[in-house]
C-alpha positions as CSV (number, residue, x, y, z in Angstrom):
1,M,-69.6,65.1,103.9
2,I,-65.8,63.9,104.2
3,E,-67.1,60.3,102.9
4,L,-68.8,61.6,100.5
5,M,-66.7,63.7,98.7
6,L,-63.9,60.4,98.8
7,Q,-66.7,58.5,97.4
8,A,-67.4,60.9,94.9
9,E,-63.3,61.0,93.9
10,Q,-62.8,57.2,93.9
11,T,-66.1,56.9,91.3
12,L,-64.5,59.6,89.1
13,G,-61.2,58.3,89.1
14,L,-62.9,54.9,88.0
15,G,-64.5,56.5,85.3
16,L,-68.0,56.6,86.6
17,V,-68.9,60.2,85.7
18,D,-72.8,60.1,86.4
19,Q,-72.8,58.4,89.9
20,A,-69.5,61.0,90.3
21,E,-71.9,63.6,89.7
22,R,-74.6,62.5,91.9
23,L,-72.1,62.2,94.7
24,Y,-70.6,65.9,94.1
25,A,-73.9,67.2,93.5
26,Q,-75.3,65.8,97.1
27,A,-72.0,67.5,99.0
28,A,-72.7,70.8,97.1
29,A,-76.3,70.9,98.0
30,A,-75.5,69.7,101.4
31,D,-73.2,72.4,101.9
32,P,-73.7,75.3,99.1
33,H,-70.1,76.8,100.0
34,N,-68.1,73.7,99.6
35,A,-65.8,74.9,96.5
36,I,-64.3,71.3,96.6
37,A,-67.4,69.5,95.7
38,I,-68.3,72.5,92.9
39,I,-64.4,71.9,91.5
40,G,-65.8,67.9,91.3
41,L,-68.8,68.8,89.4
42,A,-66.7,71.1,87.3
43,R,-64.0,67.8,86.4
44,V,-67.2,66.0,85.8
45,Q,-68.1,68.4,83.3
46,L,-64.5,68.5,81.6
47,E,-65.1,64.6,81.5
48,R,-67.9,65.2,79.7
49,G,-66.3,67.2,77.4
50,D,-67.9,70.5,78.5
51,Q,-65.1,73.2,78.8
52,A,-67.1,76.1,79.0
53,G,-69.8,74.2,81.5
54,S,-66.9,73.4,83.6
55,H,-65.0,76.8,83.5
56,A,-68.5,78.3,84.7
57,L,-68.2,75.5,87.8
58,V,-64.7,76.6,88.4
59,L,-65.6,80.2,88.6
60,R,-68.7,79.7,90.6
61,A,-65.7,77.7,93.1
62,L,-63.6,80.5,92.9
63,A,-66.3,83.1,94.0
64,I,-66.3,80.6,97.1
65,D,-62.8,80.4,97.9
66,P,-60.9,82.7,95.4
67,E,-57.5,81.1,97.2
68,N,-58.3,77.9,96.1
69,A,-54.8,76.3,94.5
70,S,-56.9,73.6,92.3
71,A,-59.2,75.8,91.0
72,L,-56.9,78.3,90.4
73,R,-54.8,76.2,88.0
74,M,-57.9,75.0,86.4
75,E,-59.5,78.4,85.4
76,A,-56.1,79.4,84.0
77,R,-56.0,76.0,82.3
78,L,-59.4,76.2,80.7
79,R,-59.7,79.9,80.0
80,E,-56.2,79.2,78.2
81,V,-58.0,76.3,76.6
82,L,-60.9,78.2,75.3
83,A,-59.3,81.4,74.3
84,G,-57.7,79.1,71.8
85,T,-61.0,78.0,70.3
86,G,-62.1,81.4,70.0
87,Q,-64.4,81.3,72.9
88,R,-64.8,84.4,74.7
89,V,-64.4,83.6,78.6
90,S,-65.3,85.2,81.8
91,P,-62.0,86.4,83.9
92,P,-62.2,84.9,87.4
93,P,-63.6,86.8,90.3
94,A,-60.9,88.9,92.1
95,A,-59.9,87.7,95.5
96,T,-60.2,90.3,98.2
97,P,-56.8,90.8,100.3
98,A,-57.8,90.2,104.2
99,R,-61.0,88.7,103.9
100,A,-60.6,86.1,100.6
101,G,-61.4,82.0,101.3
102,L,-62.0,80.0,103.8
103,V,-60.4,81.8,106.5
104,G,-61.8,85.2,105.6
105,R,-65.2,83.4,105.6
106,L,-64.5,81.7,108.9
107,L,-63.1,85.2,110.5
108,G,-66.0,87.3,108.9
109,R,-68.5,85.1,111.4
110,K,-67.1,86.0,114.3
111,R,-68.2,89.6,113.9
């Protein structure tokens, strides 16, 4: 999985957006709880100029991992940009204090 994500990142960096999308989609399909793959898909949408689609994917990533710093920064910036265009923007999901993010999911599995 790590190699797939690294390849997707490199591919996006080279501007090969369609190929990067396929790789990130493969990673997300293999692990639907992979917030980093979803953020990658959001970055692909942003490269294509689809800010609303990118924001929707970032919100999906935050629903998986509310503490993901990249997703939080990206969401705040996209919300600001979209609000400036007059588009209505959904707020990010609220983090649940003790069980948010990867650590919370892992601790929750031990029960």
